[in-house]
C-alpha positions in Angstrom: 16.9 -28.9 30.6 14.3 -26.2 30.8 16.9 -23.7 29.6 17.7 -25.7 26.0 13.8 -26.0 26.1 13.3 -22.0 26.2 16.6 -21.3 23.9 15.1 -23.7 21.1 11.7 -22.0 21.3 13.5 -18.4 21.3 15.4 -19.8 18.1 12.4 -21.3 16.6 10.4 -17.8 17.2 13.5 -15.8 16.0 13.4 -18.0 12.5 9.6 -17.4 12.4 9.7 -13.8 12.5 12.5 -13.3 10.2 10.7 -15.5 7.6 7.8 -13.0 7.9 9.7 -10.0 7.4 11.7 -11.9 4.1 8.0 -12.3 2.4 6.6 -9.0 3.6 9.7 -7.4 1.8 9.3 -9.7 -1.1 6.1 -8.2 -1.7 7.4 -4.3 -2.4 8.3 -3.4 -5.7 7.2 -3.3 -9.6 4.6 -5.8 -10.7 6.8 -8.2 -12.8 4.8 -10.3 -15.8 6.2 -12.8 -18.4 5.8 -11.9 -21.8 5.0 -14.0 -24.8 8.7 -14.9 -25.4 9.4 -15.8 -21.9 11.1 -12.6 -21.0 10.2 -11.0 -17.8 9.2 -7.2 -17.9 8.5 -5.0 -14.9 5.5 -2.8 -14.2 5.4 -0.1 -12.1 2.6 -0.1 -9.7 1.1 3.5 -9.5 -2.2 4.5 -8.1 -5.0 6.3 -10.3 -4.2 9.3 -8.4 0.0 9.2 -9.1 -0.8 8.4 -12.4 -3.0 11.9 -12.7 -0.6 13.9 -11.0 2.1 12.7 -13.4 0.0 13.3 -16.1 -0.8 16.9 -15.3 2.5 17.4 -14.2 4.2 16.6 -17.3 2.2 15.9 -19.9 1.9 19.5 -20.9 5.6 20.2 -21.2 6.6 19.9 -24.9 10.2 20.3 -24.0 10.1 16.5 -22.9 8.9 15.1 -26.1 10.6 12.6 -27.5 12.6 13.2 -30.6 12.1 10.0 -32.3 8.6 7.8 -32.2 9.2 4.0 -30.5 6.6 1.4 -29.7 5.1 2.8 -26.4 4.1 -0.9 -24.7 5.4 -2.0 -21.7 8.2 -4.0 -22.2 9.3 -2.4 -25.5 12.8 -1.0 -25.8 13.7 2.5 -25.6 16.2 4.0 -28.0 19.3 5.0 -26.4 19.2 8.6 -28.3 15.9 9.3 -26.2 16.3 11.8 -23.1 14.7 10.7 -20.0 13.7 13.0 -17.3 13.1 12.3 -13.4 9.6 12.2 -12.5 8.3 15.0 -10.3 8.7 14.3 -6.5 5.0 15.5 -6.0 3.5 13.4 -8.8 5.0 10.0 -7.4 4.5 11.1 -3.2 4.6 7.8 -1.1 5.9 5.5 -4.2 9.7 5.3 -3.3 10.0 2.8 -6.2 8.6 5.0 -8.8 11.6 7.7 -8.1 14.0 4.9 -9.7 12.3 5.6 -13.0 12.4 7.9 -15.3 9.8 9.4 -18.5 9.7 10.8 -21.5 6.7 11.9 -23.9 5.5 10.3 -26.8 2.5 11.8 -28.7 1.1 13.3 -25.5 1.4 9.9 -23.5 3.8 9.8 -20.4 6.0 6.9 -20.9 7.8 5.9 -17.8 11.2 4.1 -18.3 13.6 1.9 -16.2 16.8 3.8 -17.2 19.2 0.6 -16.6 17.2 -1.4 -18.9 16.2 1.0 -21.1 12.7 -0.3 -21.1 9.1 0.7 -21.0 7.6 -0.2 -17.4 4.4 2.1 -17.6 2.2 4.2 -20.1 0.2 6.8 -18.9 -2.1 7.7 -21.8 -3.4 11.5 -22.4 -7.3 11.9 -22.0 -7.8 12.5 -25.9 -6.2 10.5 -28.6 
């Protein structure tokens, strides 16, 4: 009888621990926000320090400027003809999720793109427009 009681307690503890692990894992990842048309768009969660590092690392490189202008708002479609580039490792340090995204530069702003969906997920504006 005591063995069944302890086994049941252990099983409940295991389920509880697993549930906490799943809940914690769900908090990691991009921020999702619904748009007016009901679609969910992802936004990349970058710190201000990471944004500054990205802007400094890639903002001055004119060779990575998009050849075609397109809307640079989160959720906007990116034309398939746009060349995308890998974010520099030093700029996205400690953010493994950011390494999944790529960027281009549009009018001096760094536009971060989900390359699988070809959608804008973040725009880092240059200091002066």
